[in-house]
N, C-alpha and C positions, 0 to 999 in steps of 0.2 A: 501497500498498500503506500501512491506516494501521500506523504506529509506536505503539504504551503503550510511555507511560513510567517504571510500573514494573517490566518483564515480564524476570524474572528478578533483582530485585536477586543474593539473598541468594547469590547461585553466584557474583559477582565481587568476590574479595578485596582489589577497590578499590575497593565503596561500605565492607566488613566494616572497611579499614581510617580512610578518612573517619568510620565512625559507633563508631570510637572512640575516632576526638580527639574528635569534638564529646562525646562523653561525659565522653573526662578533659574535656575543658574543665570543661563543666559541675560536675563534681565543682572540681575544681582553683578556678573561680573561686563559689562558695559555699556553699565549708565551710573554716569555715574552718582546722582542722585538716590538711587536703592542701593547704592555699599555700602550706607548710616544705616540698613534696618536690621543685618546681624555685623551687632561689633567681632572685633576678632578676635577674644573675652574668649562669647557664649558658640565663637563655630565648631570646635569639638563639638562641644553637645550637640548642638543639630545637628553634625551628623549622625550626633550617637542614634539622636530622637530618627532621626528621615532611617537607618538602619533596623530601628527596632521597628517604626510603621515596617516597611519591607516583609519584613518578617512574621509578620501578624496577618499581615497579608495573605501572602504565602500559605504558610501550617493553614488560614480558613481555606482554604482553597480546597475544593470538595471535588471538582469538574476539571477535565482540559477546556480549555480554548474554544476546543473543537466539537467537544460536545453540548460548547451553551450554542 
C-alpha cells in the first residue's frame, strides 16, 4: 500500500500546533516588534512548554491521520 505524505494533514491537531510554532517562529525572527513578546530569559522555558504540548498532543492521538 502506497502512503501519501500529506493525506488529511488538516485534521491533525498536532500538525496545526506545529504549523503555529513555525509561524510564530517566523514572526518572532523577522518582525522586530514581536521580539519583545518572549524575553530571552524565558525562551528556554517557552521551548520546554512547546515540547510538552507537542508530547501531550501526540499521546492523545488515537488514529493515524489517514483514518480520520
